[in-house]
C-alpha positions in Angstrom: 0.3 0.3 0.2 1.6 3.5 -0.5 1.9 5.6 2.7 0.6 8.5 0.6 -2.8 7.7 -0.4 -5.5 5.8 1.9 -6.9 2.8 0.8 -9.8 2.5 -1.9 -12.0 1.1 1.0 -11.9 1.6 4.6 -14.8 1.0 7.6 -14.1 2.2 11.1 -16.1 -1.3 13.0 -13.5 -2.9 14.1 -15.8 -6.5 13.3 -15.2 -5.3 9.5 -13.1 -6.9 6.8 -12.0 -3.4 5.6 -11.1 -2.2 9.3 -7.4 -0.8 9.7 -6.4 0.5 12.9 -3.1 2.1 11.3 -4.5 3.6 8.9 -7.0 5.4 11.0 -4.7 6.4 13.7 -3.3 8.5 11.0 -6.7 10.3 10.3 -8.7 10.3 7.3 -10.6 13.4 5.6 -13.5 12.6 3.4 -15.0 14.5 0.9 -18.1 13.4 -0.4 -19.7 15.3 -3.5 -17.7 18.0 -3.1 -18.4 18.3 0.9 -16.2 17.2 3.6 -18.1 15.2 6.1 -16.9 13.6 9.6 -20.0 11.0 9.8 -18.7 8.3 7.5 -18.6 4.9 8.7 -17.4 3.4 5.7 -16.5 4.9 2.2 -15.1 3.1 -1.5 -13.7 5.6 -3.6 -13.6 2.9 -6.6 -17.1 2.1 -6.0 -18.3 5.6 -5.4 -20.3 5.4 -2.3 -20.0 6.6 1.6 -21.9 4.9 4.5 -23.1 7.2 7.1 -25.1 6.7 10.5 -28.9 7.2 10.2 -29.1 9.3 13.2 -28.9 7.8 16.6 -30.7 4.9 15.7 -29.2 1.5 16.5 -29.9 -2.2 15.5 -30.6 -4.8 17.9 -26.6 -5.2 18.3 -26.2 -2.3 19.3 -24.4 -1.2 16.0 -25.3 2.4 14.5 -28.1 1.8 11.2 -26.4 3.2 8.3 -27.7 4.3 4.6 -25.3 4.1 1.7 -25.1 7.1 -0.2 -23.8 6.9 -3.8 -21.6 9.7 -5.3 -18.1 11.0 -6.0 -15.8 10.2 -3.2 -12.4 11.5 -2.8 -9.9 10.4 0.8 -6.7 11.7 2.0 -4.4 11.5 5.5 -5.1 14.4 7.6 -1.5 14.2 8.6 -0.3 14.2 5.5 1.1 17.9 5.8 3.0 17.1 9.2 5.5 14.8 7.5 6.1 17.3 4.6 7.7 20.0 7.4 11.1 18.6 7.5 10.0 16.0 9.7 11.0 12.5 8.9 8.4 9.2 9.3 9.5 6.9 12.2 10.9 3.8 10.3 
């Protein structure tokens, strides 16, 4: 995986096969249909959709109910600017 761009698909649910804790710790910015969103539960850039929580409603297991919205999705790392300011990433 290229460290300069986030994965094509990512979820914040630890039980999802698309969950990646190390990527989430870096922070991900999401732009959906030209608007930055902070309520995205899961996204797929190649398929062009985001999944967002449907208010405060939860299913019988206590997980938030979500709705899938289709449209152009952009994702970027929130810490991308920090690495370019003369700091070298630890490795």
